[in-house]
C-alpha positions in Angstrom: -49.4 14.5 -74.5 -46.5 12.8 -73.0 -43.9 15.2 -73.5 -45.9 17.8 -72.1 -46.8 15.8 -68.9 -43.2 15.3 -68.4 -42.3 19.1 -68.8 -45.0 19.9 -66.2 -44.1 17.3 -63.9 -40.4 18.1 -64.1 -41.2 22.1 -63.1 -43.7 20.8 -60.7 -40.8 18.7 -58.8 -38.0 20.6 -59.4 -36.5 22.1 -56.2 -34.8 25.4 -55.8 -31.5 25.1 -54.3 -30.9 27.9 -51.6 -27.5 28.3 -50.7 -26.7 29.8 -46.9 -23.5 30.2 -45.4 -22.1 27.9 -43.0 -18.7 28.3 -41.1 -17.7 30.9 -43.8 -18.5 28.8 -46.7 -21.4 29.2 -49.3 -23.1 25.8 -49.4 -27.0 24.3 -50.3 -29.1 24.6 -47.5 -30.4 21.4 -47.6 -26.8 20.0 -46.8 -26.6 21.8 -43.7 -28.5 21.7 -40.3 -29.6 25.2 -41.1 -33.4 25.3 -40.8 -35.5 27.0 -43.6 -35.9 30.2 -41.2 -32.1 30.7 -41.2 -31.4 29.4 -37.8 -28.7 26.8 -36.8 -29.7 23.3 -34.9 -29.7 23.8 -31.3 -29.1 26.8 -29.2 -26.9 30.0 -29.4 -27.6 33.8 -30.4 -28.6 35.3 -33.6 -29.3 38.5 -35.6 -31.9 39.6 -37.7 -31.4 42.2 -40.1 -33.3 44.2 -42.9 -32.0 43.9 -46.6 -33.1 46.3 -49.3 -31.8 45.6 -52.8 -29.5 43.0 -50.9 -27.8 45.5 -48.9 -27.7 45.0 -44.9 -29.1 47.9 -42.7 -27.5 49.0 -39.8 -25.0 45.9 -40.0 -22.3 47.5 -37.6 -25.0 47.8 -34.8 -26.1 44.5 -35.4 -22.7 43.2 -35.4 -21.8 45.2 -31.9 -25.1 43.9 -30.4 -23.9 40.1 -31.2 -20.6 40.8 -29.8 -22.1 41.9 -26.4 -24.6 38.9 -26.3 -21.9 36.3 -27.4 -20.1 37.5 -23.9 -23.4 36.9 -22.0 -23.9 33.8 -23.5 -20.5 32.4 -23.8 -20.8 31.8 -27.4 -17.3 32.4 -29.5 -17.5 34.3 -32.6 -15.4 33.8 -35.7 -13.6 37.3 -36.7 -15.6 40.2 -38.0 -13.8 40.4 -41.2 -14.6 36.9 -41.9 -18.5 37.5 -41.0 -18.7 40.7 -43.2 -17.1 38.9 -46.2 -19.2 35.9 -45.8 -22.7 38.3 -45.8 -21.1 39.9 -48.9 -20.7 36.8 -50.8 -24.3 35.4 -49.6 -26.1 38.7 -50.6 -24.5 38.6 -54.2 -25.7 35.0 -54.4 -29.2 35.0 -52.6 -30.9 38.2 -54.0 -33.8 39.8 -52.6 -35.4 43.5 -53.3 -36.8 43.2 -49.8 -35.0 40.8 -47.6 -34.2 39.3 -44.0 -30.6 38.2 -43.3 -30.1 36.0 -40.1 -26.9 35.3 -38.8 -26.9 32.5 -36.1 -24.0 31.6 -33.9 -24.2 28.0 -31.6 -22.7 27.1 -28.3 -20.1 24.6 -30.5 -18.8 27.4 -32.5 -20.7 26.6 -35.6 -22.2 29.7 -37.5 -24.6 30.4 -40.5 -26.2 33.0 -42.3 -29.2 32.8 -44.5 -30.8 35.6 -46.7 -34.9 35.0 -47.1 -37.5 37.2 -49.0 -39.3 39.2 -46.5 -43.0 41.0 -46.9 -43.3 44.3 -45.5 -45.8 44.9 -42.3 -47.5 48.0 -43.7 -50.7 47.6 -42.3 -51.5 48.8 -38.6 -51.5 45.9 -35.9 -54.5 44.9 -33.8 -52.3 44.2 -30.6 -53.4 42.5 -27.3 -51.8 42.5 -23.8 -50.5 38.8 -23.2 -52.7 37.4 -20.2 -49.8 36.2 -18.5 -46.9 38.2 -17.0 -43.2 36.9 -17.7 -40.6 36.5 -15.2 -37.6 38.5 -17.0 -34.0 38.4 -15.3 -32.1 41.2 -16.6 -31.7 42.5 -20.1 -32.6 39.9 -22.6 -30.4 38.7 -25.5 -31.2 37.6 -29.1 -30.9 33.8 -28.3 -32.7 30.7 -30.0 -34.4 28.5 -30.1 -37.0 31.2 -30.3 -40.2 29.2 -29.3 -40.9 31.1 -26.1 -41.5 34.3 -27.7 -42.9 33.0 -31.1 -45.4 31.0 -28.9 -46.8 34.3 -27.5 -46.9 35.7 -31.1 -49.0 32.6 -32.3 -51.2 33.0 -29.4 -52.1 36.3 -30.3 -52.8 35.6 -33.9 -54.9 32.7 -33.0 -57.0 34.7 -30.9 -57.5 37.3 -33.6 -54.4 39.8 -33.3 -51.3 40.7 -34.9 -48.8 41.0 -31.8 -49.0 40.8 -28.0 -47.8 43.4 -25.6 -45.6 41.8 -22.9 -45.7 42.6 -19.2 -43.2 41.5 -16.4 -44.3 40.5 -12.8 -43.1 43.9 -11.6 -46.3 45.2 -13.4 -44.3 47.0 -16.2 -44.8 47.2 -20.0 -42.1 45.5 -21.6 -42.4 45.2 -25.3 -44.1 43.1 -27.9 -43.5 39.2 -28.3 -40.9 39.8 -31.0 -40.2 43.6 -31.0 -39.8 46.7 -29.0 -42.8 49.4 -28.4 -42.8 52.8 -28.9 -45.5 54.8 -26.7 -47.3 58.1 -26.6 -48.9 58.8 -23.2 -50.0 62.3 -22.1 -48.5 63.8 -25.4 -45.3 62.7 -24.9 -43.4 59.5 -26.8 -41.8 57.2 -24.6 -40.4 53.7 -24.3 -39.2 51.3 -21.5 -35.7 51.1 -20.2 -33.8 48.1 -20.9 -33.7 47.6 -17.0 -37.2 46.7 -17.3 -36.8 43.4 -19.3 -36.2 44.8 -22.8 -34.2 43.6 -25.4 -32.0 46.1 -26.8 -33.3 46.6 -30.1 -31.3 48.3 -33.0 -34.1 50.5 -34.1 -35.6 51.2 -30.5 -31.6 52.5 -30.3 -31.9 54.8 -33.2 -35.2 56.1 -32.2 -34.1 57.1 -28.9 -31.1 58.9 -30.3 -32.8 60.5 -33.4 -36.3 61.1 -32.3 -37.9 63.3 -29.5 -38.5 60.0 -27.3 -38.0 59.8 -23.5 -37.0 56.4 -21.9 -39.0 55.7 -18.6 -40.6 52.7 -17.0 -44.4 52.4 -17.8 -46.8 51.0 -15.5 -49.2 48.3 -16.5 -51.9 50.7 -15.5 -51.2 52.8 -17.9 -51.8 50.9 -20.9 -55.6 52.7 -20.8 -53.7 56.1 -21.2 -51.8 55.1 -24.4 -52.9 57.3 -27.1 -50.8 56.3 -30.1 -48.1 53.5 -30.5 -45.7 51.7 -32.8 -44.1 48.2 -33.0 -40.6 48.9 -33.5 -37.8 46.2 -34.9 -35.2 46.1 -37.7 -37.5 44.5 -40.4 -40.9 46.2 -39.8 -39.0 49.7 -38.9 -42.3 51.2 -37.2 -45.4 49.5 -37.6 -48.2 51.6 -36.3 -50.7 49.6 -33.7 -54.3 50.2 -34.6 -55.8 49.0 -31.5 -54.8 47.6 -27.9 -57.0 45.0 -26.5 -59.9 46.3 -28.9 -59.5 50.0 -27.8 -58.7 52.2 -30.7 -55.4 54.3 -31.0 -55.0 57.5 -33.0 -52.4 57.0 -35.8 -49.3 59.0 -36.1 -48.3 58.6 -39.5 -46.3 61.8 -39.9 -43.8 60.3 -37.1 -43.9 57.3 -38.8 -42.7 58.6 -41.8 -39.9 60.8 -39.8 -39.0 57.2 -38.2 -38.8 55.4 -41.4 -36.9 58.4 -43.1 -34.4 58.3 -40.2 -33.8 54.6 -40.5 -32.8 55.2 -44.0 -30.4 57.7 -43.5 -28.7 56.1 -40.3 -28.9 52.4 -41.6 -27.8 52.7 -45.2 -24.1 53.2 -46.1 
């Protein structure tokens, strides 16, 4: 009947108002220039932080990296007290069992924070080597617009892969398109150094500090020697790599469990 039709129409067209932080104030996202993915319009720096039960993981490490990035990018940050208080307000309002907290700061002094639902990446990833070596000048920072990296990821997915291994014109393995890498070569776990054009990932740092991992340059010629591998990031923690360029790798699931336990122990509280 007409009453039922009106009810269905109401629920079909009703918009859910998502709140974000803009310059310290909690406001509807649609009233800001903050995108649905949590970035401010324009260009700046950002941090993406995992949340569990609306609690941020490794927030202090992310704050430290944001400060370092702001110096390089010449982006002014608000006080840390204001950022932390605003994040607490946001997480108490926009609650998710598993979430993605994105905090961005633009070049004009505006900043925003958004808390979005996140689905865990559990299945091992099929990875390819990105066909074009990149020119990487120094140690990268977390900056947006992020299209240059998201385009690499999209190219990999169009070709049937989950991620791409990025290499430099110096002939070195760097990282994934949007994550760091942890590789087992000749029985030893290693990860490339920052000096080879690697983003200073929070999870990468935790793995180096707490697990039996060495830091060394890894030549592109060693790709065929990789025995086992993980994609590291604050969101995925340690996602196993199933294959690289179609060559299957062994799965180090016990080491994955060790990394995940370490991440919980060092990131929460």
